C-alpha positions in Angstrom: -0.1 -0.1 -0.1 1.5 3.5 -1.2 2.1 6.0 1.4 -0.8 8.1 0.2 -3.3 5.6 0.6 -2.2 4.8 4.1 -2.9 8.4 4.6 -6.0 8.6 3.1 -7.1 5.2 5.2 -5.8 6.9 8.7 -8.1 10.1 7.7 -11.0 8.2 6.6 -10.6 6.1 9.8 -10.0 9.2 12.3 -13.1 10.7 10.3 -15.7 7.9 11.3 -14.2 8.2 14.8 -14.5 11.8 15.6 -18.0 11.4 13.9 -18.6 8.6 16.4 -17.4 10.8 19.4 -19.1 13.9 18.4 -22.7 12.4 18.0 -22.3 10.0 20.9 -21.9 13.1 22.9 -24.3 15.3 21.6 -27.2 12.6 22.0 -26.7 12.4 25.6 -25.9 16.3 25.9 -28.4 18.4 23.7 -31.9 19.3 25.3 -35.3 19.0 23.4 -35.7 20.7 20.5 -39.1 22.3 19.7 -39.0 19.8 16.5 -38.5 16.8 18.8 -41.6 17.9 20.7 -43.7 17.7 18.3 -42.2 14.4 16.4 -41.9 12.1 19.5 -45.3 12.4 20.8 -46.8 11.3 17.4 -44.3 8.1 17.2 -45.6 7.0 20.5 -49.2 7.3 18.9 -47.5 5.6 15.8 -46.2 3.0 18.3 -49.5 2.4 20.3 -51.3 1.8 16.2 -48.2 -1.0 15.2 -48.5 -2.3 18.8 -52.4 -2.9 18.0 -51.9 -3.6 14.3 -54.1 -0.9 13.1 -51.9 0.1 10.2 -54.6 1.1 8.1 -55.1 4.1 10.8 -51.4 4.9 10.2 -52.1 7.0 6.9 -55.6 8.8 9.0 -53.2 10.3 11.5 -53.3 13.8 10.5 -51.3 15.6 13.2 -48.2 17.1 11.6 -48.9 15.4 8.2 -47.1 18.0 6.5 -43.8 15.9 7.0 -43.8 12.2 5.4 -44.3 9.9 8.3 -41.4 7.3 7.4 -39.1 8.6 10.0 -41.5 9.3 12.6 -42.9 5.4 11.8 -38.8 4.5 12.5 -38.6 6.5 15.8 -42.1 4.4 17.1 -40.2 1.3 16.2 -37.2 2.3 17.9 -39.6 2.7 21.1 -41.1 -0.3 20.6 -38.0 -2.3 20.6 -36.0 -0.5 23.4 -39.7 -0.4 25.2 -38.9 3.1 26.6 -41.5 4.5 28.2 -43.5 7.8 27.1 -42.6 10.5 29.6 -44.7 13.3 30.5 -44.2 15.8 28.4 -44.7 19.1 30.2 -42.0 17.8 32.2 -39.2 17.7 29.6 -38.1 21.6 29.4 -37.3 23.1 26.1 -33.7 23.5 25.9 -32.5 22.2 28.9 -31.0 19.2 29.8 -33.1 16.1 29.3 -34.9 14.8 32.9 -34.2 11.3 33.8 -37.4 9.9 32.9 -37.4 11.0 29.6 -33.6 10.1 28.6 -34.8 6.5 27.3 -36.7 7.9 24.9 -34.4 10.6 23.7 -31.6 8.3 23.6 -33.6 5.4 21.5 -34.4 7.9 18.6 -31.8 10.2 18.6 -29.3 6.8 18.3 -31.3 6.3 14.8 -30.5 9.5 13.9 -26.6 9.3 14.9 -26.4 5.8 13.4 -27.2 7.6 10.1 -25.1 10.6 10.7 -22.2 8.4 10.7 -22.6 6.3 8.0 -23.0 9.7 6.4 -19.3 10.5 7.4 -18.4 6.9 6.3 -19.9 7.2 2.6 -18.1 11.0 2.1 -14.8 9.1 3.2 -15.0 7.0 0.5 -14.7 9.9 -2.1 -13.1 12.5 0.2 -11.3 11.2 3.5 -10.8 15.2 4.7 -14.0 16.1 3.2 -15.4 13.8 5.9 -13.4 14.8 8.4 -14.5 18.3 8.2 -18.4 16.9 7.7 -17.6 15.3 11.3 -16.7 18.1 12.9 -19.2 20.5 11.1 -21.6 21.5 14.2 -24.7 21.9 11.9 -24.6 18.2 10.4 -23.6 17.3 14.0 -27.1 18.7 15.5 -29.5 17.2 12.6 -27.7 13.9 13.0 -27.8 13.5 16.9 -31.5 14.8 17.7 -34.8 13.1 16.8 -34.8 15.1 13.6 -36.4 13.9 9.8 -32.9 14.4 8.2 -30.7 12.1 9.1 -32.2 9.0 7.3 -33.5 10.9 4.0 -29.7 12.5 3.6 -27.7 8.5 4.4 -30.4 7.4 1.7 -29.2 10.5 -0.6 -25.5 9.5 0.1 -25.9 6.0 -0.6 -27.4 7.3 -3.8 -24.1 9.0 -4.8 -21.7 6.7 -3.2 -19.0 6.0 -5.7 -19.9 2.2 -6.6 -24.0 3.3 -7.5 -22.1 6.1 -9.9 -23.3 5.5 -13.7 -20.2 5.1 -15.6 -17.8 5.5 -12.7 -15.7 2.3 -13.6 -14.9 4.4 -16.6 -11.0 4.5 -17.6 -9.4 8.1 -17.5 -8.2 7.2 -21.1 -12.1 7.7 -22.0 -11.9 11.1 -19.9 -14.4 12.4 -17.1 -18.3 12.0 -17.4 -20.5 14.1 -16.1 -21.5 11.7 -13.0 -18.1 11.8 -12.0 -17.7 15.8 -12.5 -21.1 16.6 -11.3 -21.2 14.4 -8.2 -18.0 14.6 -7.0 -16.7 10.9 -7.7 -13.5 12.4 -9.1 -12.3 14.8 -6.0 -12.5 18.6 -6.1 -11.2 19.4 -3.2 -12.3 18.5 0.6 -14.8 21.5 1.3 -16.7 20.9 -1.9 -16.9 17.4 -1.4 -18.3 17.5 2.0 -20.8 19.8 0.9 -21.3 18.0 -2.8 -25.2 17.5 -2.2 -25.8 20.9 -2.1 -24.4 21.1 -5.7 -26.4 23.2 -7.9 -26.2 21.4 -11.4 -27.5 18.1 -9.2 -30.5 19.8 -7.8 -31.0 20.9 -11.4 -30.8 17.8 -13.0 -33.2 16.7 -10.5 -35.3 19.1 -10.5 -35.9 18.2 -14.5 -36.3 14.6 -14.1 -39.1 15.3 -11.2 -40.3 17.2 -14.1 -40.2 14.0 -16.7 -37.4 16.8 -18.4 -34.6 14.1 -17.9 -34.5 10.2 -17.8 -30.8 10.4 -16.4 -27.6 12.3 -16.0 -26.0 14.3 -19.1 -23.8 12.1 -20.9 -20.7 14.3 -20.7 -19.6 17.7 -19.4 -18.0 20.9 -20.8 -14.0 20.0 -20.5 -13.5 23.7 -19.3 -15.8 24.0 -17.0 -15.5 23.1 -13.3 -18.4 21.4 -11.8 -20.4 24.5 -9.5 -20.8 24.3 -5.9 
């Protein structure tokens, strides 16, 4: 193994370890957020429906219906599996340390987000280890993947869709020249900071919007040679 690859492997390992450490502490230390005060009671409502086999009633629940129920159903399954009791929500202060009575609920649901966040860092490390290290330390990413929010799991889906192994044409030889997916999605490195935030690429969002409107069936076949991907 070359010295460069060994260094990249060590940085990637450090990024994952930092992500685990950072999010494990955030899960335990962050106080209740306003969004959690909405999602977690609904999760217990879903848990009751699942426990009673009332699958048909899940789609009839209209509380917080503007947010898709998938992650809230995962939270519901988390509290079912761990057996965490529902606390008296009036005794859980906003933005303050979590009371001991409510800690099992927050630990069970936040752990789901934390695992998804660590896996996101791991997938970014496959593209750029230094970018993954920056992402592991990022306070916003840490917060959104350490509390019972709805963003961590969909973010993991997005990262897995954009991993190098799922790239159309990702195995093309260098002689063939870089194809658009490699340039647009950051599978060929464009610098650690941009790689860490590749999900916000304007070019990729434009392609997804066009696909949603039915105007694009796949990524463009080529990119201008002199034009760098926009980040």
